[in-house]
C-alpha positions as CSV (number, residue, x, y, z in Angstrom):
1,X,152.1,150.0,-97.8
2,X,153.2,153.5,-97.0
3,X,151.3,153.5,-93.7
4,X,152.9,150.2,-92.7
5,X,156.4,151.6,-93.4
6,X,155.6,154.7,-91.4
7,X,154.4,152.6,-88.4
8,X,157.4,150.4,-88.7
9,X,159.8,153.3,-88.7
10,X,158.1,154.8,-85.6
11,X,158.4,151.4,-83.8
12,X,162.1,151.2,-84.6
13,X,162.7,154.7,-83.3
14,X,160.7,154.0,-80.1
15,X,162.7,150.7,-79.6
16,X,166.0,152.5,-79.9
17,X,164.9,155.1,-77.4
18,X,163.9,152.4,-74.9
19,X,167.2,150.6,-75.5
20,X,169.2,153.8,-74.7
21,X,167.1,154.6,-71.6
22,X,167.5,151.0,-70.3
23,X,171.3,151.1,-70.8
24,X,171.5,154.4,-68.9
25,X,169.3,153.1,-66.2
26,X,171.2,149.8,-65.7
27,X,174.8,151.0,-66.2
28,X,175.2,154.7,-65.5
29,X,172.8,155.1,-62.6
30,X,173.9,151.8,-61.0
31,X,170.4,150.5,-60.6
32,X,171.4,146.9,-60.0
33,X,174.9,146.7,-58.3
34,X,174.8,142.9,-58.6
35,X,174.7,143.2,-62.3
36,X,177.7,145.5,-62.4
37,X,179.6,143.2,-60.0
38,X,178.7,140.2,-62.1
39,X,180.0,141.8,-65.3
40,X,183.3,142.7,-63.6
41,X,183.6,139.1,-62.4
42,X,183.1,137.8,-65.9
43,X,185.7,140.2,-67.2
44,X,183.4,141.9,-69.7
45,X,184.3,145.4,-68.6
46,X,188.1,144.9,-68.5
47,X,190.3,146.0,-71.4
48,X,191.8,142.7,-72.5
49,X,193.0,143.8,-75.9
50,X,196.6,142.8,-75.3
51,X,195.7,139.3,-74.2
52,X,193.4,139.0,-77.2
53,X,196.3,139.8,-79.5
54,X,198.6,137.3,-77.7
55,X,195.9,134.7,-78.2
56,X,195.8,135.4,-82.0
57,X,199.6,135.3,-82.2
58,X,199.6,131.8,-80.9
59,X,201.1,132.3,-77.5
């Protein structure tokens, strides 16, 4: 059981490293400009916190 836990922890660490590398590749280095443009079009990158609060207040 100990060897399985050790392998599982190593896999989780490797998965986290790949996730961080992929996020850097896609967002910081602008690998796919279409993806960045699409996320701006959808409004994911905007700061809509005030509109969110207005929605919860019932406006």
